[in-house]
C-alpha positions as CSV (number, residue, x, y, z in Angstrom):
1,X,36.6,-5.5,-1.2
2,X,35.3,-1.9,-0.9
3,X,34.5,-1.8,-4.7
4,X,32.8,-5.2,-4.5
5,X,30.6,-3.9,-1.6
6,X,29.6,-0.9,-3.6
7,X,28.9,-3.0,-6.7
8,X,26.8,-5.3,-4.5
9,X,24.9,-2.3,-3.2
10,X,24.3,-1.1,-6.8
11,X,23.0,-4.5,-7.8
12,X,20.6,-4.5,-4.8
13,X,19.2,-1.1,-5.8
14,X,18.7,-2.2,-9.4
15,X,17.0,-5.4,-8.1
16,X,14.7,-3.5,-5.8
17,X,13.9,-0.9,-8.5
18,X,12.7,-3.6,-10.9
19,X,10.7,-5.6,-8.3
20,X,12.9,-8.6,-7.6
21,X,12.7,-11.4,-8.5
22,X,12.6,-10.7,-12.3
23,X,14.0,-13.9,-13.7
24,X,11.4,-13.8,-16.5
25,X,8.1,-12.2,-17.4
26,X,6.1,-14.9,-15.7
27,X,8.0,-14.5,-12.5
28,X,7.4,-10.8,-12.5
29,X,3.7,-11.2,-13.1
30,X,3.4,-13.5,-10.1
31,X,5.3,-10.9,-8.0
32,X,3.0,-8.1,-9.1
33,X,-0.1,-10.2,-8.3
34,X,0.8,-11.6,-4.9
35,X,1.7,-8.5,-2.9
36,X,2.2,-4.8,-3.1
37,X,5.4,-4.9,-1.0
38,X,9.0,-5.8,-1.2
39,X,10.7,-7.3,1.8
40,X,14.2,-6.3,3.1
41,X,15.7,-8.1,6.1
42,X,18.8,-7.5,8.3
43,X,20.3,-6.5,11.6
44,X,20.0,-3.0,13.1
45,X,23.5,-1.6,13.4
46,X,22.8,2.0,14.2
47,X,19.8,4.2,15.3
48,X,19.2,7.9,15.0
49,X,16.1,9.5,16.6
50,X,14.3,12.7,16.1
51,X,10.8,13.7,17.3
52,X,9.0,12.5,14.2
53,X,11.5,10.1,12.6
54,X,13.7,7.1,13.6
55,X,16.5,6.3,11.1
56,X,17.7,2.7,11.2
57,X,20.9,1.6,9.6
58,X,20.3,-2.1,8.7
59,X,22.9,-4.5,7.5
60,X,21.9,-7.5,5.4
61,X,24.3,-10.3,6.4
62,X,25.8,-11.9,3.3
63,X,29.2,-12.6,2.0
64,X,29.5,-8.9,1.4
65,X,27.2,-6.9,3.9
66,X,24.8,-4.6,2.2
67,X,23.6,-1.5,4.1
68,X,20.0,-0.1,3.9
69,X,18.7,3.0,5.6
70,X,15.2,2.7,6.9
71,X,13.2,5.8,7.8
72,X,10.5,4.9,10.3
73,X,7.8,7.5,10.8
74,X,4.6,7.8,12.8
75,X,2.7,6.2,9.9
76,X,4.9,3.1,9.8
77,X,3.3,-0.1,11.2
78,X,5.6,-2.0,13.5
79,X,5.0,-5.3,15.2
80,X,6.8,-7.9,17.4
81,X,6.8,-11.2,15.5
82,X,6.1,-13.2,18.6
83,X,3.8,-11.2,20.8
84,X,2.2,-9.5,17.7
85,X,2.0,-6.3,19.7
86,X,2.9,-2.9,18.3
87,X,6.5,-1.8,18.6
88,X,6.9,1.9,19.3
89,X,9.4,4.0,17.3
90,X,11.6,4.6,20.4
91,X,11.7,0.8,21.2
92,X,14.1,-0.3,18.4
93,X,17.4,-1.6,19.6
94,X,20.8,-2.3,18.0
95,X,21.2,-6.0,17.2
96,X,17.6,-6.6,16.5
97,X,16.8,-8.6,13.4
98,X,14.0,-7.0,11.4
99,X,12.0,-7.4,8.2
100,X,10.9,-4.2,6.4
101,X,8.2,-4.2,3.9
102,X,7.9,-1.2,1.5
103,X,5.7,-0.2,-1.4
104,X,7.2,-1.6,-4.6
105,X,5.2,1.0,-6.6
106,X,7.0,3.9,-5.1
107,X,9.8,5.5,-7.2
108,X,13.3,4.8,-5.8
109,X,16.3,7.1,-5.9
110,X,19.4,5.3,-7.2
111,X,21.8,6.0,-4.4
112,X,23.8,3.8,-2.1
113,X,23.0,3.0,0.6
114,X,19.3,2.8,-0.3
115,X,17.0,5.0,1.8
116,X,13.6,3.5,2.3
117,X,10.4,4.6,4.0
118,X,8.8,1.2,4.9
119,X,5.1,0.7,5.4
120,X,5.6,-2.2,7.8
121,X,8.4,-3.4,10.1
122,X,8.5,-6.7,11.9
123,X,10.9,-7.1,14.8
124,X,12.0,-10.7,15.2
125,X,11.2,-12.0,18.7
126,X,14.1,-14.1,20.1
127,X,12.0,-15.8,22.7
128,X,8.8,-16.6,20.9
129,X,9.0,-18.6,17.7
130,X,6.5,-17.5,15.0
131,X,6.0,-17.0,11.3
132,X,4.7,-14.0,9.3
133,X,3.0,-13.9,6.0
134,X,2.4,-10.6,4.2
135,X,0.4,-10.8,1.0
136,X,-2.9,-10.9,-0.9
137,X,-5.5,-13.6,-0.3
138,X,-8.5,-14.7,-2.3
139,X,-12.1,-15.1,-1.2
140,X,-11.4,-18.4,0.4
141,X,-8.4,-16.9,2.3
142,X,-5.8,-18.8,0.2
143,X,-2.7,-16.7,-0.5
144,X,-2.4,-15.6,-4.1
145,X,1.0,-17.4,-4.3
146,X,-0.8,-20.6,-3.2
147,X,1.5,-21.1,-0.3
148,X,-0.8,-20.6,2.7
149,X,-4.5,-21.3,3.5
150,X,-6.0,-19.5,6.5
151,X,-8.4,-21.2,8.9
152,X,-9.7,-18.3,10.8
153,X,-11.5,-19.1,14.0
154,X,-12.9,-17.3,17.0
155,X,-9.4,-17.1,18.6
156,X,-7.9,-15.2,15.7
157,X,-7.5,-11.5,16.4
158,X,-8.6,-9.4,13.4
159,X,-7.7,-5.7,13.3
160,X,-7.1,-2.9,10.8
161,X,-4.1,-0.6,10.5
162,X,-5.4,1.5,13.3
163,X,-5.7,-1.5,15.7
164,X,-9.5,-1.4,15.5
165,X,-11.4,-4.7,15.6
166,X,-12.8,-5.9,12.3
167,X,-14.7,-8.9,10.9
168,X,-13.7,-11.5,8.3
169,X,-15.6,-9.7,5.6
170,X,-13.4,-6.6,6.2
171,X,-10.3,-8.7,5.3
172,X,-11.4,-9.1,1.7
173,X,-9.6,-7.0,-0.9
174,X,-6.9,-6.0,1.7
175,X,-3.2,-6.8,2.0
176,X,-2.9,-9.1,5.0
177,X,-0.2,-9.4,7.7
178,X,-0.7,-12.9,9.1
179,X,0.9,-14.0,12.4
180,X,0.9,-17.8,13.0
181,X,2.9,-20.4,14.9
182,X,1.8,-23.8,13.5
183,X,1.1,-24.8,9.9
184,X,0.4,-28.2,8.3
185,X,2.9,-29.7,6.0
186,X,0.3,-30.0,3.2
187,X,0.4,-28.0,0.0
188,X,-0.7,-25.4,0.5
189,X,0.1,-25.2,4.2
190,X,-2.9,-24.5,6.4
191,X,-2.9,-22.5,9.6
192,X,-5.1,-21.0,12.2
193,X,-3.6,-17.5,12.6
194,X,-3.2,-15.9,16.0
195,X,-3.6,-12.4,14.5
196,X,-4.3,-10.8,11.2
197,X,-3.7,-7.1,10.4
198,X,-5.6,-5.9,7.3
199,X,-3.8,-3.1,5.3
200,X,-6.0,-1.0,3.1
201,X,-3.3,-0.5,0.4
202,X,-3.3,2.8,-1.5
203,X,-1.1,3.3,-4.5
204,X,1.1,6.4,-4.5
205,X,-1.4,8.1,-6.8
206,X,-4.3,7.3,-4.5
207,X,-2.4,8.6,-1.5
208,X,-2.0,11.9,-3.3
209,X,-5.7,11.9,-4.2
210,X,-6.5,11.3,-0.5
211,X,-4.4,14.3,0.5
212,X,-6.1,16.5,-2.1
213,X,-9.6,15.5,-0.8
214,X,-8.6,15.9,2.9
215,X,-7.5,19.5,2.1
216,X,-10.3,20.5,-0.3
217,X,-13.8,19.1,0.2
218,X,-17.1,20.0,1.8
219,X,-20.3,18.1,2.8
220,X,-23.5,18.5,0.8
221,X,-26.6,16.7,2.4
222,X,-24.3,14.2,4.1
223,X,-22.3,13.5,0.9
224,X,-18.6,14.5,0.5
225,X,-18.0,16.8,-2.5
226,X,-14.5,16.6,-4.0
227,X,-12.7,18.9,-6.5
228,X,-13.1,17.3,-9.9
229,X,-10.2,18.8,-11.8
230,X,-7.6,18.2,-9.1
231,X,-8.6,14.7,-8.5
232,X,-8.9,13.7,-12.1
233,X,-5.6,15.2,-13.1
234,X,-3.8,13.5,-10.2
235,X,-5.2,10.2,-11.6
236,X,-3.8,11.0,-15.1
237,X,-7.0,12.2,-16.8
238,X,-7.0,15.0,-19.3
239,X,-9.5,17.6,-18.2
240,X,-11.2,19.9,-20.7
241,X,-13.6,22.6,-19.7
242,X,-16.5,23.6,-22.0
243,X,-17.9,26.9,-20.6
244,X,-20.5,27.3,-23.3
245,X,-21.9,23.8,-22.6
246,X,-21.4,24.3,-18.9
247,X,-19.7,20.9,-18.8
248,X,-16.3,19.2,-18.1
249,X,-14.8,16.4,-20.3
250,X,-12.4,13.8,-18.8
251,X,-10.3,11.5,-21.0
252,X,-7.8,8.7,-20.1
253,X,-7.0,6.0,-22.7
254,X,-10.3,4.6,-23.9
255,X,-12.3,6.0,-21.0
256,X,-14.2,9.3,-21.0
257,X,-16.6,11.2,-18.8
258,X,-18.9,14.1,-19.7
259,X,-20.2,16.0,-16.7
260,X,-22.6,18.9,-16.7
261,X,-22.6,21.2,-13.8
262,X,-25.9,21.2,-11.9
263,X,-27.1,17.9,-13.4
264,X,-27.2,14.6,-11.6
265,X,-26.8,12.5,-14.8
266,X,-23.4,12.3,-16.5
267,X,-22.0,10.3,-19.4
268,X,-19.4,7.5,-18.8
269,X,-18.1,5.5,-21.7
270,X,-21.4,6.0,-23.7
271,X,-23.5,5.0,-20.7
272,X,-25.5,7.2,-18.3
273,X,-24.7,7.3,-14.6
274,X,-26.1,9.4,-11.8
275,X,-24.4,11.3,-9.0
276,X,-25.6,11.1,-5.4
277,X,-25.5,14.9,-5.4
278,X,-25.5,17.3,-8.3
279,X,-22.1,18.9,-9.3
280,X,-21.6,22.3,-7.7
281,X,-19.4,25.2,-8.7
282,X,-17.7,26.8,-5.7
283,X,-14.8,29.3,-5.8
284,X,-14.6,28.8,-9.6
285,X,-14.1,25.0,-9.1
286,X,-16.4,22.2,-10.0
287,X,-17.1,19.8,-7.1
288,X,-18.7,16.4,-7.6
289,X,-19.9,13.7,-5.2
290,X,-17.2,11.3,-4.0
291,X,-19.0,8.2,-5.6
292,X,-17.4,9.0,-8.9
293,X,-14.0,8.0,-7.5
294,X,-14.8,4.3,-7.9
295,X,-15.0,4.7,-11.7
296,X,-12.1,7.1,-11.9
297,X,-9.9,4.6,-10.1
298,X,-11.2,1.6,-12.0
299,X,-10.0,3.1,-15.3
300,X,-6.6,4.1,-13.9
301,X,-4.5,0.8,-13.8
302,X,-1.8,2.2,-11.6
303,X,-4.3,3.2,-8.9
304,X,-5.9,-0.2,-8.5
305,X,-2.9,-2.4,-8.0
C-alpha cells in the first residue's frame, strides 16, 4: 500500500506539472485559455507556523490519500467561502477543507509530497453554503469555459487583491474570484455574485520584471524610467549595444527594437514609435520610459498569458 501511495503521489506531480487535464491537445488548450491557476483540494491535517510563513499539510481524500504541502505567505490571498471575508494566516485550523489555487506557469520540483506556494486559498465554510468560480471572463462577463454568466448588480462587492473597491471596468482582463450562492439551471448558469475579487495576474517572468523595476528606477518629469537591458533580458530579448551609433538593439523572434539614447523616436518592427521621455544614460545604464513595457510584453508570449 505504501508503494501504491508513493506511485499515486508521483502521478499527481506529473499531472500538475503538465497542467491537468491533458487528455488531448484540445483539452489542454481549453485549460490554458480559461484560467492561469490549478486547483488542489483537501483537508488540513497539520499546521506549522513561523513569523512569515504558515505550512499546511493537506490530504486529498481518495482511495489512496495524497499529501500536499502548502506554503502560505503574506502575499497569499485567503478567503472564507461563505462570509467571503479574508482569512488570516494564523486562523487556519486542522480539519478545515480548503481549495488552493496556484500558478500553473510556475516551474514545479518533482518531489513527493508536492510543495506549493498558492496564490489563493479558499476555506470552506461549514455553516454558510456558497459556490466559488475562479477563472477568466469575457467582455460580457461570461466565463471563458462557458459555464457561468455574471449578472453584476449594485449589491455585488467589487474589490482588487488589496481589498480596495473597484468598478466593473476594472474587472476586464483580470482573473476573477467569484463568490455566489444561487445560480440558474440554464446553460450557461447565470448568477448575481455577492462578491468578486479581481486578480491582476502576472506571469513568473513579469513578477521578476516588476522586482527589477521596483529596485532600479527613477522618475523623470513624472514618468518612471526603467533599466532597458535588465528588463529586456528578463523578458527573453537579446540585447546588443552599438556604442558608435549610440544605440541599443533588441531582438526576440520576429520582433526587434532599435533605440537611440537621447532620442524620443525609436524603431519597432519597421515602424516608428515615440517615448514619453527620451532615453537617459545613468551610471552606465540606459533607462527608458515605462511605456515601452506594453510592446515588450506583447511580443513575449509567456509574459501575456
